[in-house]
C-alpha positions as CSV (number, residue, x, y, z in Angstrom):
1,X,79.6,99.4,130.6
2,X,82.6,98.0,130.7
3,X,84.4,95.9,127.7
4,X,87.1,93.0,129.0
5,X,88.6,91.7,127.0
6,X,88.9,88.0,127.6
7,X,91.8,85.9,126.4
8,X,90.3,83.4,125.4
9,X,88.5,85.0,123.2
10,X,91.0,87.6,121.2
11,X,93.5,85.4,120.4
12,X,96.7,86.6,119.2
13,X,97.3,89.8,117.7
14,X,100.7,90.0,117.0
15,X,100.6,90.2,112.8
16,X,97.9,93.2,113.4
17,X,100.1,95.3,116.1
18,X,103.6,94.2,115.3
19,X,103.1,92.7,111.6
20,X,106.7,91.3,110.0
21,X,105.9,93.3,106.9
22,X,103.0,95.5,105.6
23,X,101.6,96.5,102.4
24,X,100.0,100.3,101.3
25,X,98.8,102.4,99.2
26,X,101.6,104.8,98.6
27,X,101.9,108.8,97.3
28,X,105.3,110.0,96.6
29,X,103.4,113.2,98.8
30,X,104.2,112.9,102.6
31,X,101.5,115.2,102.7
32,X,98.4,113.1,100.9
33,X,97.1,110.1,102.8
34,X,98.5,107.9,100.6
35,X,102.8,109.1,101.5
36,X,101.9,109.7,105.2
37,X,102.4,106.2,106.0
38,X,105.9,105.4,104.6
39,X,106.6,109.6,106.3
40,X,105.6,107.2,110.1
41,X,106.9,103.7,108.8
42,X,110.1,105.7,108.8
43,X,110.5,108.3,111.1
44,X,109.4,105.9,114.0
45,X,112.5,103.1,112.7
46,X,109.9,100.1,111.5
47,X,112.4,97.2,111.6
48,X,109.8,95.4,109.0
49,X,109.8,94.3,105.0
50,X,107.6,97.8,104.0
51,X,105.9,97.1,100.8
52,X,104.6,100.7,99.1
53,X,102.2,100.1,96.0
54,X,101.8,102.4,93.2
55,X,100.8,101.2,89.6
56,X,102.4,104.5,87.8
57,X,106.1,104.7,90.4
58,X,108.9,102.3,90.1
59,X,109.2,104.3,94.3
60,X,107.6,106.3,96.1
61,X,109.5,108.8,98.9
62,X,112.5,106.8,97.9
63,X,111.5,102.2,98.9
64,X,110.8,100.2,95.4
65,X,107.3,100.7,94.6
66,X,105.2,98.2,93.1
67,X,102.6,98.0,91.2
68,X,100.4,95.4,91.9
69,X,99.9,92.7,95.7
70,X,100.3,89.3,93.6
71,X,103.8,91.9,92.7
72,X,105.3,92.1,96.0
73,X,107.9,89.4,96.8
74,X,105.9,87.9,99.5
75,X,103.5,87.2,97.1
76,X,104.9,85.5,94.2
77,X,106.9,83.1,97.2
78,X,103.8,81.9,99.1
79,X,101.8,81.3,94.9
80,X,104.9,78.9,94.5
81,X,104.5,77.5,98.0
82,X,107.1,79.0,99.4
83,X,106.0,81.4,102.4
């Protein structure tokens, strides 16, 4: 049996396939699972905003890190009705 995607049922996948920003749990060690996404985002030149989440570090692999999703600039703007 072959699955067929129907455009009227799929919807807009732009946000999933080409996001403006990503927030990810992050490690300073690119050999760990939490360190790989940052390495690949850099390697493949992701042009969106990147928000590493790590509650115990101010930076991760040279990126400014956030302790929690609620600390992200976009989260604060959304809570004020901005984003």
